[in-house]
C-alpha positions as CSV (number, residue, x, y, z in Angstrom):
1,M,-24.6,161.7,38.2
2,G,-22.8,164.3,40.2
3,A,-19.9,162.0,41.0
4,G,-19.1,161.4,37.3
5,L,-18.2,158.2,35.7
6,P,-15.5,157.2,38.3
7,G,-18.1,157.5,41.0
8,V,-20.6,155.4,38.9
9,L,-17.9,152.7,38.4
10,L,-17.1,152.6,42.1
11,A,-20.8,152.3,42.9
12,A,-21.2,149.4,40.4
13,F,-18.2,147.6,41.9
14,T,-19.6,148.1,45.4
15,L,-22.9,146.8,44.3
16,G,-21.3,143.6,43.1
17,L,-19.2,143.3,46.2
18,F,-22.1,143.9,48.6
19,S,-24.3,141.4,46.7
20,S,-22.0,138.5,47.4
21,A,-24.7,136.7,49.4
22,H,-26.9,136.6,46.3
23,C,-24.0,135.7,44.1
24,I,-23.0,132.8,46.3
25,G,-26.6,131.6,46.4
26,M,-27.0,131.8,42.6
27,C,-23.5,131.0,41.3
28,G,-21.6,129.6,44.3
29,G,-23.1,126.2,43.9
30,I,-22.2,126.2,40.2
31,M,-18.7,127.3,41.0
32,G,-18.2,124.6,43.6
33,A,-19.6,122.0,41.2
34,L,-17.3,123.1,38.5
35,S,-14.3,123.0,40.8
36,V,-15.1,119.5,42.0
37,A,-15.7,118.4,38.4
38,I,-12.2,119.4,37.3
39,P,-10.6,116.1,36.2
40,A,-7.9,114.6,38.5
41,D,-5.2,115.2,35.9
42,A,-6.1,118.9,35.8
43,R,-6.0,119.6,39.5
44,G,-2.7,121.5,39.2
45,R,-4.5,124.0,36.9
46,R,-7.4,124.6,39.2
47,W,-6.8,128.3,39.9
48,R,-6.2,129.0,36.2
49,L,-9.4,127.3,35.3
50,L,-11.4,129.0,38.0
51,V,-10.1,132.4,37.1
52,S,-10.9,131.6,33.4
53,Y,-14.5,130.7,34.3
54,N,-14.9,134.1,36.0
55,L,-13.2,136.1,33.3
56,G,-15.6,134.6,30.8
57,R,-18.6,135.4,33.1
58,I,-17.4,139.1,33.6
59,A,-16.8,139.4,29.8
60,S,-20.4,138.4,29.2
61,Y,-21.6,141.1,31.7
62,T,-19.5,143.7,29.8
63,L,-20.8,142.6,26.5
64,M,-24.4,142.9,27.8
65,G,-23.6,146.5,28.8
66,L,-22.1,147.3,25.4
67,I,-24.9,145.8,23.4
68,F,-27.8,147.1,25.3
69,G,-26.0,150.4,25.9
70,A,-25.6,150.9,22.2
71,L,-29.3,150.0,21.6
72,V,-30.8,152.4,24.1
73,G,-28.0,155.0,24.5
74,E,-29.7,157.6,22.4
75,V,-33.0,157.2,24.4
76,A,-31.3,156.9,27.8
77,A,-29.1,160.0,27.4
78,G,-30.6,162.8,29.5
79,S,-33.7,160.7,30.4
80,P,-34.5,160.1,34.1
81,V,-36.7,157.0,33.3
82,L,-33.9,154.4,33.3
83,R,-32.4,155.9,36.4
84,L,-35.8,155.6,38.2
85,I,-36.1,152.0,37.0
86,A,-32.5,151.2,38.2
87,G,-33.2,152.7,41.6
88,L,-36.4,150.8,42.0
89,L,-34.8,147.6,41.0
90,L,-32.0,148.2,43.5
91,V,-34.5,148.7,46.3
92,M,-36.4,145.5,45.2
93,M,-33.1,143.6,45.0
94,G,-32.3,144.7,48.6
95,L,-35.8,143.5,49.7
96,Y,-35.2,140.2,47.8
97,L,-31.8,139.7,49.4
98,A,-33.2,140.1,52.9
99,D,-36.1,137.8,52.2
100,W,-38.6,140.6,52.9
101,W,-40.1,140.4,49.4
102,R,-39.6,137.9,46.6
103,G,-41.3,139.7,43.8
104,L,-38.1,140.2,41.8
105,T,-38.2,136.5,40.8
106,W,-40.4,137.5,37.9
107,L,-37.4,139.2,36.3
108,E,-35.4,136.0,36.5
109,R,-38.2,134.1,34.9
110,G,-38.1,136.4,31.9
111,G,-34.5,135.5,31.3
112,R,-35.1,131.8,31.3
113,H,-36.4,131.9,27.8
114,L,-32.9,132.9,26.4
115,W,-31.1,130.6,28.9
116,R,-33.0,127.6,27.5
117,Y,-31.1,128.0,24.3
118,I,-27.7,128.9,25.8
119,Q,-27.5,126.2,28.6
120,P,-27.2,123.2,26.3
121,L,-24.1,124.7,24.6
122,G,-22.2,124.3,27.9
123,K,-22.5,120.5,27.7
124,H,-20.1,120.4,24.8
125,L,-17.4,122.1,26.9
126,M,-17.4,119.5,29.7
127,P,-15.3,118.2,31.2
128,V,-13.1,121.3,31.4
129,R,-9.4,120.6,31.1
130,R,-8.0,123.8,29.5
131,A,-8.3,127.5,30.2
132,P,-10.0,128.3,26.8
133,Q,-12.7,125.8,27.6
134,A,-13.2,127.4,31.0
135,L,-13.3,130.8,29.4
136,L,-16.0,129.8,27.0
137,L,-18.0,128.0,29.6
138,G,-17.9,131.1,31.8
139,S,-19.0,133.3,29.0
140,L,-22.1,131.2,28.6
141,W,-22.6,131.1,32.4
142,G,-22.7,134.9,32.4
143,W,-26.1,134.7,30.7
144,L,-27.6,132.7,33.6
145,P,-31.0,134.4,34.5
146,C,-30.2,136.6,37.5
147,G,-32.2,139.5,38.9
148,L,-29.0,141.1,40.3
149,V,-27.4,141.2,36.9
150,Y,-30.5,142.7,35.4
151,T,-30.6,145.3,38.1
152,A,-27.0,146.2,37.5
153,L,-27.7,146.3,33.7
154,A,-30.6,148.8,34.3
155,Y,-28.2,150.9,36.3
156,A,-25.6,150.6,33.5
157,L,-28.0,151.7,30.8
158,S,-29.0,154.8,32.8
159,Q,-25.5,156.1,32.0
160,G,-26.6,156.8,28.4
161,S,-23.8,155.3,26.2
162,A,-22.5,152.0,25.2
163,L,-19.0,152.5,26.6
164,A,-20.2,153.8,29.9
165,S,-22.7,150.9,30.2
166,G,-20.0,148.4,29.3
167,G,-17.7,149.9,31.9
168,V,-20.4,149.8,34.6
169,M,-21.0,146.1,33.9
170,L,-17.3,145.4,34.0
171,A,-17.0,147.1,37.3
172,F,-20.0,145.2,38.7
173,G,-18.6,141.9,37.5
174,L,-15.2,142.6,39.1
175,G,-17.0,143.4,42.4
176,T,-18.6,139.9,42.4
177,L,-15.3,138.2,41.6
178,P,-13.8,137.8,45.1
179,A,-16.8,135.9,46.6
180,V,-17.6,133.8,43.6
181,L,-14.0,132.9,43.0
182,A,-13.5,131.9,46.6
183,A,-16.6,129.8,46.4
184,G,-14.8,127.6,43.9
185,V,-12.3,126.7,46.6
186,A,-14.2,126.9,49.9
187,A,-17.8,126.7,48.7
188,Q,-19.5,125.2,51.8
189,R,-17.7,127.3,54.4
190,L,-18.2,130.6,52.5
191,T,-21.8,129.8,51.7
192,R,-22.6,129.2,55.3
193,W,-21.1,132.5,56.3
194,L,-22.7,134.6,53.6
195,Q,-26.1,132.9,54.1
196,R,-26.3,134.2,57.7
197,R,-29.5,136.2,58.0
198,S,-28.0,139.1,59.9
199,L,-25.3,139.6,57.2
200,R,-27.7,139.2,54.4
201,R,-29.9,141.8,55.9
202,L,-27.1,144.2,56.5
203,L,-26.0,144.0,52.9
204,A,-29.6,144.3,51.8
205,V,-30.0,147.5,53.7
206,V,-26.9,148.9,52.0
207,I,-28.2,148.0,48.6
208,I,-31.6,149.6,49.4
209,A,-29.9,152.8,50.5
210,F,-27.9,152.7,47.3
211,G,-31.2,152.4,45.4
212,V,-32.7,155.3,47.2
213,W,-29.6,157.4,46.5
214,T,-30.0,156.5,42.8
215,L,-33.7,157.5,42.8
216,L,-33.3,160.9,44.4
217,P,-31.9,162.9,41.4
218,G,-34.6,161.3,39.1
219,L,-37.3,162.4,41.5
220,G,-35.9,166.0,41.5
221,L,-34.8,165.8,45.1
222,G,-31.4,167.2,45.9
223,S,-31.2,169.5,42.9
224,H,-33.9,172.0,43.6
225,G,-33.3,175.1,45.7
226,A,-29.6,175.1,45.0
227,H,-27.9,177.9,43.1
228,S,-24.4,178.2,41.9
229,P,-22.3,181.0,43.4
230,G,-23.1,184.4,41.8
231,E,-26.6,183.4,40.8
232,T,-29.5,185.6,41.8
233,E,-33.2,185.2,41.5
234,M,-35.5,187.7,39.9
235,D,-39.0,188.9,40.9
236,H,-41.8,189.3,38.4
237,S,-40.8,192.9,37.6
238,G,-37.3,191.8,36.6
239,H,-35.5,193.1,39.7
240,H,-32.8,190.9,41.2
241,L,-33.6,189.3,44.5
242,H,-30.5,188.5,46.6
């Protein structure tokens, strides 16, 4: 990408931040339920536990990026295929967020097979009283089937290395942190605000635009016809054309 890794990380963070409506819909209820479920004698540690939940979740996202980035890094490097997939998924996620098209649910259904084995492990960590418990529970929660996470993962894998993919997923997770963390404290009020149709559609349009921007280089648009300073073209006889 022309913006380099810092630009990619910023884009991933923005994706997480602008996808708050989906995060609240998917994870806000869980966060609110976990907050309410904190035992009475642990109320004073609420913020510590809520932050630990989210750190575990973000750590899982980062681990996904590292693992899958290592597996496909050699294939992804220099290939436009994953970038095209990431761009298409971003466009589909925007349509999904705006309730204009619900086809992306098939992606979440695919992740339920793994979630079926992970979900029961969380029962052994309840009720949560200490930060290490919350951290472990959050790390399991990070594997909850989510089309948004899979979309971010495709974008991460298009970077072509394990470290870059892990960094993109870390940035994405940090972008989701403000809304999901706040949902643990003011779940109902925040959910009502983020579920407003006008706001959801505005955020959806931003994500669709981001998807189109991701697609353009893979389609060869934006790179043709440009020459660096000092470059000249040549005709068939070998003469320079200025």
